[in-house]
C-alpha positions as CSV (number, residue, x, y, z in Angstrom):
1,M,-24.3,-43.8,61.7
2,A,-20.7,-43.6,61.0
3,A,-18.3,-41.3,63.0
4,G,-17.7,-39.4,59.6
5,T,-21.4,-39.3,59.2
6,D,-21.9,-37.7,62.6
7,R,-19.5,-35.3,62.4
8,A,-21.1,-34.3,59.1
9,V,-24.5,-34.0,60.7
10,Q,-23.2,-32.3,64.0
11,A,-21.3,-29.3,61.2
12,L,-24.7,-29.2,59.6
13,N,-26.5,-28.4,62.4
14,D,-23.8,-26.1,63.7
15,V,-24.0,-24.0,60.3
16,V,-28.0,-23.7,60.2
17,R,-27.8,-22.5,63.7
18,A,-25.3,-19.8,62.9
19,L,-26.9,-18.9,60.1
20,G,-30.1,-18.3,61.9
21,Q,-28.2,-16.0,64.5
22,A,-26.8,-14.1,61.7
23,R,-30.3,-13.1,60.1
24,A,-31.7,-12.2,63.6
25,F,-28.7,-10.2,63.8
26,R,-28.8,-8.8,60.5
27,E,-32.6,-8.0,61.3
28,W,-31.3,-6.1,64.6
29,D,-28.6,-4.4,62.8
30,N,-26.2,-6.1,65.4
31,E,-22.9,-5.3,63.5
32,P,-20.7,-7.1,65.8
33,A,-22.9,-9.7,66.8
34,L,-23.2,-10.5,63.0
35,A,-19.2,-10.4,62.6
36,G,-19.3,-12.9,65.3
37,T,-21.5,-15.1,63.6
38,W,-19.2,-15.0,60.5
39,D,-16.1,-15.8,63.1
40,S,-18.2,-18.8,64.2
41,L,-18.5,-20.2,60.6
42,C,-15.0,-19.8,59.9
43,V,-14.2,-21.7,63.1
44,I,-17.1,-25.2,62.1
45,A,-14.9,-24.5,58.5
46,Q,-11.7,-24.8,60.3
47,Q,-13.1,-28.2,61.8
48,W,-12.5,-29.9,58.6
49,R,-9.5,-28.5,57.4
50,H,-7.9,-32.1,57.6
51,D,-10.7,-33.8,55.4
52,P,-9.6,-34.1,52.0
53,D,-13.2,-32.3,50.4
54,F,-11.9,-28.9,52.6
55,L,-11.7,-26.2,50.6
56,E,-8.6,-23.7,51.2
57,V,-10.6,-20.6,50.8
58,W,-12.0,-21.4,53.8
59,E,-8.6,-21.1,55.7
60,L,-8.3,-18.1,58.3
61,D,-5.6,-15.7,57.7
């Protein structure tokens, strides 16, 4: 696989893992952990900020 593809696959894996955690935290009513999961998703998005297809809506404030 090309380096770009490897990065994309890893990012997808990270997102799926974070969303799985978010679902569990929501079921457990663990709001602080759920907020931490959102932060993780934003960090994952930030890793792509220099990609030409990056959406500015994912920028952290």
